[in-house]
C-alpha positions in Angstrom: 121.5 75.2 128.2 120.6 73.5 124.9 120.7 74.7 121.3 118.5 75.0 118.3 120.3 74.2 115.1 119.3 75.7 111.7 120.5 74.1 108.5 122.8 75.8 106.1 120.0 76.4 103.6 117.8 78.1 106.2 117.5 81.8 105.1 118.4 84.4 107.6 117.7 88.0 106.4 116.5 91.4 107.4 113.6 93.4 106.0 112.7 97.0 105.2 110.1 98.9 103.1 110.5 101.6 100.5 108.5 104.4 102.1 110.1 103.8 105.5 113.7 104.1 104.4 114.2 105.5 100.9 113.6 109.2 101.4 114.0 111.0 98.0 110.3 111.5 98.1 110.3 113.6 94.9 113.7 112.8 93.4 114.4 112.0 89.8 110.7 111.9 88.7 109.1 110.0 91.5 105.4 110.7 92.1 103.8 111.2 95.5 102.4 108.3 97.3 99.3 108.3 99.6 101.7 108.3 102.5 103.5 111.5 101.2 100.1 113.1 101.2 98.9 111.7 104.5 102.1 112.8 106.3 101.3 116.4 105.3 97.9 116.3 107.0 98.3 118.1 110.4 98.1 115.6 113.3 98.2 112.5 111.1 101.8 111.5 112.1 103.5 111.8 115.5 104.9 115.4 115.8 103.8 116.0 112.2 107.0 114.2 111.0 107.6 113.1 107.4 109.6 110.5 105.5 110.9 113.0 102.9 114.5 112.1 103.7 114.1 109.3 106.3 117.2 107.1 106.0 118.0 108.4 102.6 118.4 104.9 101.3 117.7 106.1 97.8 121.0 107.9 97.8 122.9 105.5 100.1 121.8 102.1 98.9 125.4 101.0 98.1 126.4 101.8 101.7 123.4 99.9 103.0 124.3 96.8 101.0 127.8 96.9 102.5 126.1 97.1 105.9 124.0 94.1 105.0 127.1 92.2 103.9 129.0 93.0 107.1 126.1 91.4 109.1 126.3 88.3 106.8 122.7 88.0 105.9 121.6 85.4 103.3 118.8 87.5 101.9 117.3 91.1 102.0 113.6 91.7 101.8 112.8 95.2 100.5 109.8 96.7 98.8 109.5 98.6 95.6 108.0 102.1 95.6 105.2 101.9 93.1 105.2 105.7 92.5 108.9 105.7 92.0 108.7 103.4 89.0 105.3 104.5 87.8 104.7 108.2 88.9 101.1 108.1 87.7 100.5 104.6 88.8 100.1 103.4 85.3 101.4 104.4 81.8 104.9 105.7 81.3 107.5 104.2 83.6 110.2 106.3 85.3 113.6 105.2 84.0 115.4 106.6 87.0 113.2 104.7 89.4 113.7 101.4 87.5 117.4 102.1 87.4 117.6 102.5 91.2 116.1 99.0 91.8 118.2 97.6 89.0 121.3 98.8 90.8 120.1 97.7 94.2 119.4 94.1 93.0 122.8 93.9 91.2 124.6 95.2 94.3 122.9 92.6 96.4 123.8 89.8 94.1 127.4 90.9 93.8 127.5 90.8 97.7 126.1 87.3 97.7 122.7 88.4 99.2 119.5 87.1 97.7 117.0 89.9 96.9 113.4 89.3 98.1 111.1 92.0 96.6 107.7 93.1 97.7 105.4 94.8 95.2 103.1 96.6 97.6 104.0 97.7 101.1 101.3 100.3 101.5 102.6 103.2 99.4 99.9 103.4 96.7 100.5 106.2 94.1 98.5 109.3 95.0 97.5 109.5 91.3 95.7 106.2 91.7 94.1 107.2 95.0 92.7 110.3 93.1 91.1 107.8 90.7 89.4 105.9 93.5 92.3 103.9 95.1 92.0 100.3 96.2 88.2 100.4 96.6 88.0 100.9 92.8 87.7 97.7 90.7 90.2 99.3 88.4 92.9 98.7 91.0 93.1 95.1 89.9 94.2 96.2 86.4 96.5 98.9 87.8 98.3 96.4 90.0 98.6 93.8 87.2 100.3 96.4 84.9 102.7 97.5 87.7 103.5 93.9 88.5 104.2 93.1 84.9 106.6 96.0 84.7 108.6 94.8 87.7 108.7 91.2 86.6 110.0 92.3 83.2 112.6 94.6 84.8 113.9 92.4 87.6 112.4 88.9 87.2 115.5 87.4 85.8 117.5 88.2 89.0 115.0 88.3 91.9 114.4 84.8 93.3 111.6 85.6 95.6 108.6 88.0 95.1 105.7 89.0 97.5 102.6 90.6 96.0 101.2 92.3 99.1 102.5 92.9 102.5 100.0 93.0 105.4 96.9 94.0 103.4 95.1 94.5 106.7 96.7 98.0 106.5 93.9 98.8 104.0 91.4 98.4 106.8 93.3 100.9 109.0 93.7 103.3 106.0 90.3 103.2 104.4 88.1 102.1 107.3 89.6 103.7 110.5 91.6 106.6 109.1 94.7 105.8 111.1 96.9 105.1 108.1 97.0 106.6 104.6 94.9 107.6 102.9 93.0 108.5 106.1 89.5 107.6 105.0 86.7 106.3 107.4 84.5 104.3 105.1 84.2 100.7 106.3 82.4 99.4 103.2 85.1 100.9 101.0 87.8 99.4 103.3 86.4 95.9 102.9 86.1 96.4 99.2 89.7 97.6 99.1 90.8 94.5 101.0 89.0 92.2 98.6 90.2 94.1 95.5 93.8 93.8 96.7 93.4 90.0 97.1 92.0 89.8 93.5 94.9 91.9 92.4 97.3 89.5 94.2 95.8 86.7 92.1 96.1 88.8 88.9 99.8 89.4 89.7 100.4 85.7 90.1 99.0 85.1 86.7 101.2 87.9 85.2 104.2 86.3 87.0 103.5 82.8 85.6 103.2 84.3 82.0 106.4 86.3 82.4 110.0 85.4 82.0 110.5 85.7 85.7 112.5 82.7 87.1 111.8 82.9 90.9 108.9 82.2 93.2 105.9 84.2 94.2 103.8 84.4 97.4 102.0 86.8 99.7 102.7 88.1 103.2 100.0 88.2 105.9 100.4 89.4 109.5 99.1 87.0 112.1 98.0 88.2 115.6 96.3 85.2 117.2 93.5 86.2 119.5 93.3 84.6 122.9 90.0 85.0 124.8 90.6 86.9 128.1 88.4 84.5 130.0 86.5 81.2 129.4 83.4 83.0 128.9 81.7 82.3 125.5 81.4 86.0 124.8 85.2 86.4 125.0 85.7 83.4 122.7 83.2 84.9 120.2 85.1 88.2 120.4 88.4 86.4 119.6 86.9 84.6 116.6 85.5 87.9 115.2 88.8 89.6 115.7 90.6 86.9 113.7 87.9 86.9 111.0 88.3 90.7 110.6 92.1 90.3 110.6 94.2 87.4 109.1 91.3 85.0 108.4 89.8 87.6 106.1 92.7 86.8 103.8 93.6 83.2 104.6 89.9 82.0 104.0 89.8 83.0 100.3 93.4 82.2 99.7 93.4 78.7 101.2 89.8 77.7 102.2 87.8 78.4 99.1 86.1 81.6 100.1 85.1 84.0 102.8 83.4 83.0 106.0 79.6 83.2 105.5 79.0 84.4 109.1 81.5 87.2 108.6 79.9 88.3 105.4 76.5 88.3 107.0 77.9 90.4 109.9 79.4 92.9 107.5 76.1 93.2 105.6 74.2 93.8 108.8 76.7 96.5 109.7 76.5 98.2 106.3 80.1 97.3 105.5 79.6 94.6 103.0 81.5 94.3 99.7 81.0 93.1 96.1 82.4 89.8 94.9 82.4 89.4 91.2 82.1 86.2 89.3 85.6 84.5 89.2 87.1 86.6 92.0 87.5 83.6 94.4 89.1 81.5 91.8 91.5 84.4 91.0 92.4 85.0 94.6 93.1 81.2 95.1 95.7 80.9 92.4 98.5 78.5 93.5 101.5 80.3 95.0 105.0 79.1 95.9 105.3 80.2 99.6 103.5 81.9 102.4 105.0 84.8 104.3 104.0 85.4 107.9 104.7 88.6 109.9 104.5 87.8 113.6 105.1 90.2 116.5 102.9 89.1 119.4 99.3 88.1 120.3 96.1 89.9 121.2 93.9 89.2 124.3 90.2 89.5 123.2 87.4 90.6 125.4 83.7 90.9 124.5 83.6 94.6 125.6 86.3 95.6 123.1 85.7 97.0 119.7 87.2 94.3 117.5 88.0 96.5 114.6 90.1 98.8 116.8 92.7 96.0 117.3 95.4 98.2 118.8 93.2 98.8 121.8 93.4 95.1 122.5 97.1 95.4 123.0 96.7 96.9 126.5 98.4 95.0 129.3 96.6 92.1 130.9 97.4 90.3 134.2 100.1 87.6 133.8 101.7 89.1 130.6 105.4 89.4 130.1 106.0 92.9 128.8 108.8 94.6 127.0 110.1 98.0 127.9 108.2 99.4 124.9 104.9 98.1 126.3 104.3 95.2 123.9 103.8 91.7 125.4 106.7 89.3 124.8 104.9 86.2 123.6 107.3 84.3 121.3 105.0 81.4 121.0 103.1 83.6 118.6 105.4 82.4 115.8 104.7 78.8 116.5 100.9 79.6 116.7 100.9 81.4 113.3 102.8 78.5 111.7 100.3 76.0 113.1 97.3 78.0 112.0 98.6 77.8 108.4 99.6 74.1 108.5 97.0 72.6 110.7 93.9 74.8 110.4 94.3 75.6 106.6 96.2 72.5 105.6 98.7 74.6 103.6 101.5 72.5 102.3 103.8 75.2 101.1 107.2 76.6 102.3 106.7 79.2 105.1 108.9 82.2 105.7 108.7 84.4 108.8 108.9 87.6 106.8 108.8 90.1 109.7 109.6 89.8 113.3 111.1 92.4 115.6 110.6 95.0 118.3 111.2 98.7 118.9 113.8 99.5 121.6 113.9 102.2 124.2 117.7 102.4 124.4 119.1 105.9 124.4 122.4 106.3 122.5 124.4 108.8 120.5 125.7 108.5 117.0 128.8 106.2 116.8 127.9 104.4 120.1 126.9 100.8 120.1 123.5 100.4 121.7 123.2 97.6 124.1 119.7 96.4 123.0 119.8 93.2 125.0 116.0 93.0 125.1 115.9 92.7 121.3 118.3 89.8 121.4 116.1 88.1 124.0 113.0 88.8 121.9 114.5 87.4 118.6 116.0 84.4 120.5 112.6 83.5 121.9 110.9 83.7 118.5 113.6 81.6 116.8 113.3 79.0 119.5 109.6 78.5 118.8 110.3 78.5 115.0 112.9 75.8 115.6 110.4 73.8 117.5 107.8 74.1 114.7 110.5 72.9 112.3 111.5 70.0 114.5 107.8 68.9 114.4 107.8 68.9 110.6 106.7 72.4 109.6 108.4 73.5 106.4 109.7 76.9 107.7 112.5 78.0 105.2 113.6 81.4 106.5 113.4 84.3 109.0 113.6 88.0 108.2 114.3 90.2 111.2 112.5 93.6 111.2 114.3 95.8 110.6 117.7 96.4 109.2 117.8 100.0 110.5 115.7 102.5 112.4 113.2 104.1 110.0 110.0 106.0 109.7 107.4 104.0 111.6 104.3 105.0 109.7 101.9 107.1 111.9 104.4 106.8 114.7 107.0 108.7 112.8 110.5 108.5 114.3 109.3 107.8 117.8 110.0 104.1 117.6 113.3 102.3 116.7 113.0 98.8 115.2 116.4 98.6 113.7 119.4 96.4 114.5 121.3 99.4 113.2 120.9 102.8 114.8 120.3 105.8 112.6 121.2 109.3 113.7 118.4 111.5 112.4 120.7 114.6 112.1 123.6 113.0 110.3 122.0 109.7 109.0 125.1 107.9 110.3 124.5 104.2 110.6 125.8 102.4 113.7 125.2 98.7 114.4 123.6 97.9 117.7 124.7 94.9 119.8 121.9 92.9 118.2 123.5 93.3 114.8 126.7 91.7 116.0 124.7 89.0 117.8 122.7 88.3 114.6 125.9 88.2 112.6 127.3 85.5 114.9 124.0 83.6 114.8 124.0 83.5 111.1 127.6 82.3 110.9 127.1 79.6 113.5 123.5 78.5 112.6 123.2 77.6 116.2 120.9 79.3 118.8 121.7 78.7 122.5 118.3 78.4 124.3 117.1 77.8 127.8 114.6 75.1 128.3 111.1 76.6 128.2 112.6 80.1 128.3 110.2 81.4 125.8 106.9 80.1 127.2 
C-alpha cells in the first residue's frame, strides 16, 4: 500500500443542485421552472415522480449545513433556483427567495464552509421558456440580469461562482426531448447551447463590473470517447461524439471558435445555428477556473447514433462494471484534466466539480448503509487526480456528488447518489458509510491506494 497526499489548501467538498433537493416548488412566491412543468408531463419522469418536496432543503437548510459540518467539508457547491429569486425570470425579484440564499450563505460561512454557487443548473424559469427559452437570443440578456442580481446579493460573501453547469443538458432538453423542456428541435438545441455560452460570457462581464470579490468559471462535463476498435470509422465516431459533447463548449471557450467540420456537419443535417458578430469574443472572456464533472468514459462505435450518447454506455467486453451498470473507469478524471491542460493549453486552476455514483444498497431509515462500492469508486478517481497533480496539473479541489440522495432528473428517485441516505417518507437524513470515510479522508488529507488499483 502507498498513499496519495493532498495539501491542506486542497478543497474537499460536496455538491447538490437546487431543483434536485430544495422542494418548496411553489413556496413563498417561487415561480415554476421548466422541470416543474416537465415533471407533470405523463411519462416524462420515472413513475411520474416529482420534486415538489424532494429533500425539502428549502425548509431544512440549517439542518443540512450542520450535516455538512459534521462531515467536515471545506466547501459546498450548490445552485441557485432562478425562478425562486426571479419568478418571472426577469423584473421584480422575490425577497423570500433572496433571503433563503442569504441565510444559506451566512450559515455556511458561520460553519467554516466556503460557498460555491452555480447560477444555472438546468431549472430555467417557465416564464422564460414561454418567451422562447434558451433558443431565443433574448436569453443572453435574461441571464445577464439574473447574474447581476445574484452578484449584488451574495457577491460579497461567495468566493466561487459557476455560470453554467453541464450546458450539454440543453441538447437533451431541446434536441432529444429527454430533459426539460422536452422539445425535439435539433437546430433550436444547438442555438440554445450557443446562446448559453454567450450568456456565460455576458455573466463574466457583469461579474467583473460588480462589487463581487470572488472568482468565476464554468462547469463542463467530460465523457472522453474511446473507439471500440482500431477501425477508422470508430475513431471518426469518437471524434464526432466529443465534438457534439464537451468540445462544443471547450472549442469556443479556449480555442478561438467552433470546429469548422462540426459546423458543416450541422448545416448538412439541418441543425446549424446562428453566430452573431462578437459572440466568439464574448464567449472567450477570461475566467478564473475551470470546473470538470467526470463520471466515466464512453466507448464509441460507428454504428451508434452519436447524439444519443446514453446508448453508448452499454457494457463492452473487458469493462469493469459497478452494480448500477456504469463502467468503473477512474482514469476518466486524469483524461479530462489532460484534455484541458494538454489539448487546449488551459493554464487555469481546475476543480473536479462533480464525481460520484448511484448505489444499489437497500437500507432503512436510521441504518448506516455500507456503500463500500462508492468508497472504492471515489478512491479510484482521487488516485488519478493525485497523479495528475503530481505531474504538475493545477487541480485545486474535488466536489463529491452528492451530499444526499435526491431527485435524479428524469430518473426520479430511482437512483441514490448521496453519501447521506434520505428516507422519502420521513425525509430523515442518515449518513452512509461513505460519509464517515469521506470525513476521515478530509481530516487526514491522505488517501491509501493500491499500486495500479484504478487502472
